[in-house]
N, C-alpha and C positions, 0 to 999 in steps of 0.2 A: 398343384397340377401344372404339367409344361405348356407353355403357349405352341399352338400350331406351329410345325415348322421347326421346332429346337432341335428335334432327334435327327433331322436332315443336317442343322447346323454344327452339331455335336459330331456325327460321324464324319462331316467334311473336315473338322478341325482335327480329328483323329487320323484321317487319311493324310493330311499335310503333318502331322507330326511324325507319321510313319516313314513318310519319304525323307523327313530332314533326318531322321536317324540312319536311314538308309545312306543317305549322300553324308552324313557325318562318319559312318563306317567306311565307305570308300575312299573319303578323304584321309582318314587315317592310315589306311591300308598305303595307301599312295606317299603319304609323308613319311611311312616307317621303310618303304621300300627305297626312296631318295636318300634317307640318313643311311640306311645299310650300304646303299652304293658309295655315298660319300667315304665312308669309313673303309670301305674295300678300296676306294680309289687312293685313300691317303696311305693305308697300309701298304699298298704296291708301291707307291711314291716312295715312302720311306724304307722299302725293302725289308719290312718286319711283320711277314704274316704270322700272327699267332691268333689260334683259336681262342683261347682265353681271353684275350683283349678283345676281339670281335665279340664274344659273347657278352662280355660285361658292357661294352658299349650299345648293344643290340637292348640289353636289360635297361639300360638308361633311356635309350629312346622309347621302349615300350612303355617304361613308367609314367614318362612325360606324356606322352600320347593318351594313356588311360586315364591319368588326371584331367587332361584337355578336353576330351570327348565325353566326358561323364558329366549328367545332369546333376544339378544341387541336391534335389531332395528325393529321387526316385533312383530306384537301382533295377536297370533293365537286364534282362536274361543274358544278352551277349556282353555285358559288363562283368555279371557274375562268372561268366566262363574265362574272361580275361584276368580277373582275381585270383582264380585258379592257376593260371598260366603264369602270373607275376609271382606267385606264391612258390611255385616249383623253380622258377628263375633264380629268387632269392635263395632257394634251400641250396642250388646249384652253385650260384655266387659264394656261398658259406664254404663249401667244399673245396673250392678253388682258393679262397683266403687261407683255409686252412692247410691246404698243401703247400702254398707259398709261404706260409709262417714255418712250417715244418723243415722246409728246404734251407729256410735263413738258418734256424737253430740247428740244425745239422751240420752247417758248415763253418 
């Protein structure tokens, strides 16, 4: 049997965890936006705007952020969605690499 008031403590801890995950999600979005703005800035500075390079750097940033915000022992639903997004990004990355290899082989 639970001591009196323990359910209140449990619900308060869950509320704190929800706000923490919300804060983590907002921080992750902010970091990804800052990363992409830096990538765009340096691409413009180097006068080499390439959608392929931008996509690869976006994917690297997304992979790092997904690893940093993910908890160790549980898999929240928002991370499951991000896993699908990462998988789609890796497939597109494989297509880009295959196209570049074909360009090199045909030259």
